[in-house]
C-alpha positions in Angstrom: 4.0 -0.1 -26.4 1.6 2.3 -24.8 2.2 3.2 -21.2 -0.2 1.6 -18.6 -2.8 4.0 -17.3 -2.9 4.4 -13.6 -5.8 6.0 -11.7 -4.9 8.0 -8.6 -7.8 9.0 -6.5 -7.5 12.5 -4.9 -9.6 14.8 -2.6 -11.1 15.0 0.9 -7.7 15.1 2.7 -5.5 12.6 0.9 -2.3 14.5 0.0 0.3 12.3 -1.5 -0.9 12.7 -5.1 2.3 14.5 -6.4 4.9 12.0 -5.2 2.6 9.1 -6.1 2.1 10.3 -9.7 5.8 11.0 -10.0 6.6 7.4 -8.9 4.4 6.0 -11.6 5.8 8.2 -14.2 9.4 7.2 -13.3 8.4 3.6 -13.5 7.1 4.1 -17.0 3.3 4.5 -16.5 0.9 7.2 -17.2 -0.9 8.3 -14.0 -4.1 10.3 -14.0 -5.4 12.2 -11.0 -9.1 12.0 -10.5 -11.1 13.5 -7.7 -13.2 11.2 -5.7 -16.4 13.0 -6.6 -15.7 12.8 -10.3 -15.0 9.1 -10.0 -18.2 8.4 -8.1 -20.2 10.5 -10.7 -18.7 8.2 -13.4 -17.4 5.0 -12.0 -17.5 3.3 -15.4 -14.3 5.3 -16.2 -12.5 2.6 -14.2 -12.5 0.5 -17.4 -9.9 2.8 -19.0 -7.3 2.1 -16.4 -4.9 -0.9 -15.8 -4.3 -0.1 -12.2 -5.5 2.2 -9.4 -4.1 3.7 -6.3 -5.4 4.8 -2.9 -2.9 7.2 -1.7 -1.7 8.4 1.7 -3.0 11.4 3.7 -5.9 11.9 6.2 -9.1 11.3 4.3 -12.0 13.1 5.9 -9.7 14.1 8.8 -9.6 10.4 9.9 -13.1 11.0 11.5 -14.7 7.7 12.6 -11.3 6.1 12.4 -8.8 6.4 9.6 -10.0 5.7 6.1 -13.5 4.7 7.2 -15.6 7.4 5.5 -13.6 7.3 2.3 -14.1 3.5 2.2 -17.8 3.7 2.8 -18.3 6.1 -0.1 -16.3 4.0 -2.5 -17.9 0.8 -1.4 -21.5 2.0 -1.5 -21.2 3.9 -4.8 -19.0 1.8 -7.0 -18.7 -1.7 -5.6 -20.1 -3.3 -8.9 -17.4 -1.4 -11.0 -14.7 -2.1 -8.5 -15.5 -5.8 -8.4 -15.3 -5.9 -12.2 -12.0 -4.2 -12.1 -10.8 -6.9 -9.8 -12.3 -9.7 -11.8 -10.5 -8.3 -14.9 -7.2 -9.0 -13.2 -6.1 -5.4 -12.8 -3.9 -4.0 -10.0 -4.9 -2.0 -6.9 -2.3 -0.4 -4.6 -2.9 1.4 -1.3 -0.4 3.3 0.8 -0.9 4.4 4.4 -4.3 6.0 4.4 -5.0 4.1 1.2 -4.2 0.8 3.0 -6.5 1.9 5.8 -9.3 2.6 3.2 -8.7 -0.8 1.6 -9.0 -2.7 4.9 -12.0 -0.8 6.0 -13.6 -1.5 2.6 -12.7 -5.2 2.8 -10.4 -5.4 -0.2 -7.7 -6.8 1.9 -6.7 -9.5 2.7 -9.5 -10.8 0.3 -9.5 -14.3 1.6 -11.7 -16.8 -0.2 -12.3 -14.1 -2.9 -14.4 -12.1 -0.5 -13.5 -8.5 -1.2 -16.2 -6.3 0.5 -16.4 -8.1 3.8 -13.9 -6.4 6.2 -11.9 -9.0 8.0 -9.0 -7.0 9.6 -8.6 -3.3 10.5 -5.9 -0.8 11.2 -6.2 0.6 14.7 -4.3 3.2 16.8 -0.5 2.5 17.4 0.3 0.8 20.6 2.4 3.8 21.7 -0.8 5.9 21.4 0.8 8.7 19.3 1.6 9.5 15.7 5.0 8.3 14.6 7.2 9.6 11.7 10.5 8.0 11.0 12.1 5.3 8.9 11.8 1.5 9.4 13.3 -1.6 7.8 10.6 -3.5 5.8 11.1 -7.1 4.8 9.2 -8.2 1.7 8.4 -11.8 2.0 9.6 -14.2 -0.8 6.6 -16.6 -0.3 4.1 -13.9 -1.1 2.4 -13.8 -4.5 2.3 -10.0 -4.5 3.4 -8.6 -7.9 4.5 -5.3 -6.4 7.0 -6.8 -4.0 8.7 -9.6 -6.0 12.4 -9.9 -5.2 12.7 -6.8 -3.1 14.2 -8.3 0.0 14.5 -5.7 2.8 14.3 -2.0 2.2 14.3 1.1 4.4 11.1 3.1 4.0 9.5 6.0 5.9 6.4 5.6 8.0 4.1 8.4 9.2 0.9 7.3 10.8 -1.1 7.2 14.0 -3.3 4.2 13.2 -1.1 1.5 11.7 -1.6 -1.6 13.7 -3.0 -4.5 11.8 -5.5 -6.2 14.1 -8.4 -8.7 14.2 -10.1 -10.6 16.9 -10.2 -13.7 14.7 -6.8 -15.5 14.9 -7.9 -17.8 12.1 -7.9 -14.9 9.6 -4.2 -14.1 10.3 -3.4 -17.9 10.2 -5.0 -18.2 6.7 -3.3 -15.0 5.5 0.0 -16.4 6.6 -0.7 -19.7 4.9 -1.6 -18.1 1.6 1.4 -15.7 1.6 -0.9 -12.7 2.0 1.5 -11.1 4.4 3.7 -9.3 1.9 5.7 -7.1 4.2 6.9 -7.0 7.8 8.7 -4.7 10.2 12.0 -6.2 11.0 14.8 -5.5 13.5 18.6 -5.1 12.9 18.8 -9.0 12.4 16.2 -8.9 9.7 13.8 -10.7 12.0 10.1 -9.8 12.4 9.6 -7.8 15.7 7.0 -6.5 18.0 9.5 -4.1 19.6 9.1 -0.4 19.3 10.5 1.5 17.4 11.4 -1.1 14.7 7.7 -2.0 14.8 6.2 1.4 15.1 2.6 0.4 15.9 2.6 -3.1 17.4 1.0 -4.7 14.3 0.1 -8.4 14.8 2.9 -10.7 13.4 4.9 -7.4 12.6 2.6 -7.0 9.5 3.5 -3.9 7.5 1.6 -4.8 4.3 -1.0 -7.3 2.9 -1.8 -8.7 -0.4 -4.8 -10.7 -1.6 -4.2 -14.3 -2.7 -4.0 -13.3 -6.3 -1.1 -10.9 -5.6 -2.7 -8.1 -7.6 -4.2 -6.2 -4.7 -1.7 -4.8 -2.2 -1.6 -2.3 0.6 1.0 -1.2 3.2 1.6 1.5 5.8 5.2 2.5 4.8 5.6 5.1 2.0 7.5 3.8 -1.0 6.5 6.9 -3.0 8.5 9.0 -0.5 11.8 7.2 -1.4 12.1 7.9 -5.2 15.5 9.5 -5.0 18.7 8.5 -3.1 18.7 11.9 -1.3 15.3 11.1 0.2 17.0 8.8 2.7 17.9 10.6 6.0 21.5 9.2 5.8 22.1 9.7 2.2 25.1 11.9 2.8 26.8 9.1 4.8 25.8 6.5 2.2 27.6 8.6 -0.4 30.8 8.7 1.6 30.6 4.9 2.1 29.8 4.3 -1.6 26.5 2.8 -0.7 24.3 5.4 -2.3 21.8 3.7 -4.6 21.3 5.0 -8.2 17.6 5.6 -7.5 15.3 5.7 -4.5 14.6 2.1 -3.4 10.9 2.8 -3.1 10.6 3.1 -6.9 11.1 -0.7 -7.2 7.5 -1.4 -6.2 6.1 0.7 -8.9 8.5 -0.7 -11.5 7.4 -4.2 -10.5 3.8 -3.2 -11.1 4.5 -1.7 -14.5 6.6 -4.7 -15.6 3.6 -7.0 -14.6 1.1 -4.9 -16.5 3.3 -4.9 -19.6 4.0 -8.5 -19.4 0.2 -9.2 -19.2 -0.2 -7.2 -22.4 
């Protein structure tokens, strides 16, 4: 069986390409790094990939709000090809700045099959400052998201200044909840969704840490699973080792493995 080909878009301030590519390799896929300019010059190359990833970083220096410029360039230059990619049932993943790009573009939450009509945004953290630490993230069992199936609650690092999911239309959040589009939440020590800082680092509505579209194939979140590929990535790995709780691999890898398993099962 040939390895699934994964497109990772690089350039203009995004900076998580090395760990993102390694995550896909460990999961059994074949990632390819493509600069945004090269992709926009030849958007038809999307046809050769089974999945694509918008990675973390600070695209265009977060000018005009995070992810906004990057999203506009992609939307206005390759919307037709990207819509075909979606219609073909392929996977799209966005992490941190990539999630911001996807919401600004309108890919998430994708309610009613409307993928290029922005419905939610990611705005400045309630605390008003950039945050960089680890949070507990609960992946919801009722979500159709193929990336998060069966993961339960995992510790993952966050590092962002604009991570608060927000919309003025409460109906959008209600519909997203109804359809299981809320794939991940910030939770407290009791594994309950929380608005309290620091367990919820940004004040996101309904403690939302990640969203999927109704098909489960398009997914984005603020925490960084690609930054937890090895047990030693966890800040308390030495104590985990003493307590015999050190996992065999970094728990963030599970999201990438789920995606590769789904692609292989689809044939």
